[in-house]
Structure formats: structure tokens, C-alpha cells
KEKE-3310 file (N, C-alpha, C; in steps of 0.2 Angstrom, whole numbers, plus 5000, padded with zeros to 4 digits):
npx = (5004:5003:5009:5002:4989:4974:4969:4955:4945:4932:4919:4909:4913:4925:4922:4915:4925:4933:4924:4924:4936:4935:4932:4919:4921:4924:4916:4907:4893:4879:4872:4881:4892:4886:4883:4896:4901:4892:4897:4910:4908:4902:4912:4922:4916:4915:4929:4934:4928:4932:4946:4944:4940:4950:4960:4955:4956:4970:4974:4968:4975:4988:4987:4984:4996:5005:5000:5002:5016:5019:5014:5022:5034:5032:5029:5042:5050:5045:5048:5061)
npy = (4994:5011:5026:5037:5033:5031:5021:5011:5003:4991:4992:4983:4969:4969:4969:4957:4948:4950:4945:4932:4927:4926:4914:4905:4902:4886:4884:4895:4905:4906:4918:4928:4926:4930:4943:4948:4946:4955:4968:4967:4967:4980:4988:4985:4989:5003:5006:5004:5013:5025:5024:5025:5038:5045:5042:5048:5061:5062:5059:5070:5080:5077:5078:5092:5097:5093:5100:5113:5113:5112:5123:5133:5130:5133:5147:5151:5148:5157:5170:5170)
npz = (5000:4996:5003:5000:4998:5006:5020:5023:5035:5034:5045:5049:5045:5051:5065:5066:5063:5074:5084:5080:5084:5097:5107:5117:5134:5143:5155:5155:5156:5145:5144:5150:5141:5129:5132:5133:5120:5113:5118:5114:5100:5098:5102:5094:5082:5084:5086:5073:5066:5072:5068:5054:5053:5059:5049:5038:5041:5043:5030:5023:5029:5024:5010:5010:5015:5005:4994:4998:4999:4985:4980:4987:4981:4968:4970:4975:4963:4954:4959:4961)
capx = (5000:5006:5008:4997:4983:4971:4967:4949:4942:4925:4918:4905:4917:4930:4919:4913:4931:4935:4920:4926:4942:4933:4928:4916:4925:4921:4910:4905:4886:4878:4870:4887:4896:4883:4884:4903:4901:4889:4901:4916:4906:4901:4918:4926:4913:4917:4936:4935:4925:4937:4952:4943:4939:4957:4964:4952:4959:4977:4974:4967:4981:4994:4985:4984:5003:5008:4997:5006:5023:5019:5013:5028:5040:5030:5031:5050:5053:5042:5051:5068)
capy = (5000:5017:5030:5042:5030:5030:5014:5011:4997:4991:4991:4977:4963:4969:4967:4950:4944:4950:4940:4925:4925:4926:4908:4904:4898:4880:4884:4902:4905:4909:4925:4931:4926:4934:4950:4950:4947:4961:4973:4967:4969:4987:4991:4984:4994:5010:5007:5004:5020:5030:5023:5028:5045:5048:5041:5053:5068:5062:5059:5077:5085:5076:5081:5099:5099:5092:5106:5119:5112:5113:5131:5136:5129:5138:5154:5152:5149:5163:5176:5169)
capz = (5000:4995:5008:4997:4998:5013:5022:5026:5038:5034:5052:5051:5044:5056:5071:5065:5063:5081:5087:5078:5088:5105:5109:5123:5139:5144:5160:5154:5155:5138:5145:5151:5135:5124:5133:5131:5113:5111:5120:5110:5094:5098:5103:5087:5077:5086:5085:5066:5064:5074:5064:5048:5054:5059:5043:5034:5044:5041:5023:5021:5031:5020:5004:5010:5015:4998:4990:5000:4997:4978:4979:4989:4976:4962:4972:4975:4957:4951:4962:4961)
cpx = (5004:5004:5003:4990:4980:4968:4960:4947:4935:4923:4914:4909:4923:4928:4917:4919:4934:4931:4922:4932:4940:4929:4925:4920:4920:4915:4907:4897:4884:4876:4877:4892:4893:4884:4891:4904:4898:4894:4907:4914:4905:4907:4922:4923:4916:4925:4937:4933:4929:4943:4950:4942:4946:4961:4961:4956:4966:4978:4973:4972:4987:4993:4986:4992:5006:5006:5001:5013:5024:5019:5019:5034:5038:5031:5038:5052:5051:5046:5058:5072)
cpy = (5006:5022:5036:5039:5029:5023:5015:5004:4997:4988:4984:4970:4963:4967:4960:4946:4944:4945:4933:4923:4925:4920:4908:4899:4892:4881:4891:4901:4908:4916:4930:4931:4931:4942:4953:4951:4953:4967:4973:4969:4977:4991:4991:4989:5001:5011:5008:5011:5025:5030:5026:5036:5048:5047:5046:5060:5068:5063:5066:5081:5083:5079:5089:5101:5098:5098:5112:5119:5114:5120:5135:5135:5133:5145:5155:5152:5155:5169:5175:5172)
cpz = (5000:5001:5006:4997:5005:5014:5025:5029:5037:5041:5053:5050:5049:5063:5071:5066:5070:5085:5086:5082:5095:5106:5116:5127:5141:5149:5160:5153:5148:5139:5145:5145:5129:5125:5132:5124:5110:5112:5115:5103:5093:5098:5097:5082:5078:5084:5077:5063:5066:5070:5057:5048:5055:5053:5038:5035:5042:5034:5020:5023:5026:5013:5004:5011:5008:4993:4992:4998:4989:4977:4981:4984:4970:4964:4972:4968:4953:4953:4963:4955)
residu = (MET:ASN:MET:ASP:GLU:LYS:MET:ILE:ILE:ASN:PRO:GLU:PRO:PHE:ALA:LEU:ALA:VAL:LEU:ALA:GLY:ASN:ALA:LYS:LYS:GLU:HIS:GLU:GLU:ASN:LYS:VAL:TYR:LEU:LYS:LYS:GLN:LEU:VAL:LEU:TYR:LEU:GLU:ALA:LEU:LEU:LEU:ALA:GLN:ASP:PHE:ASN:ASP:LEU:GLU:GLU:THR:GLN:PHE:ASP:MET:SER:LYS:SER:LYS:LYS:ARG:ASN:ASP:ILE:LEU:ASN:LYS:ILE:ILE:GLU:ARG:ARG:TYR:SER)
# end
């Protein structure tokens, strides 16, 4: 992946993959396990969404910096 490409995590498949890795313990009650799975699912969704928001912000800042660098080079050459 190129540094100029933004990475996006699809929240739902990510959360489902996290759940798949969380097996029920041998003597764990179903209700306790399901509650833990629900919390884990919601936390994974929110984490992926937060990551995507941060990635979008960083990507926009990177594009803005590159644009400013190009403008500065143009200005330097024009007035040199």
C-alpha cells in the first residue's frame, strides 16, 4: 500500500472477525458470553469507525501539506 493511499476498515466485517476470535469459555454461562460478545462487537465497530475518521483526517492533512509544498515551490521559482 502506498503512503498516498488512505486505508479504510469496513467496520462490520472487522467486528465480526473480532467476534470469531473470541471463543466461549468452557464453563461460561451463555448470557455472560453473549453480553461480552455484544460489548466486543460494539467496541470493534466504534474502533474501526474511529480509525477511519482519523485516517480521513490524516489523509486530508497530507494532501493539504503536499498542495502547500507545491505552491511554495511555484512561488519560489516565480520570484527567484
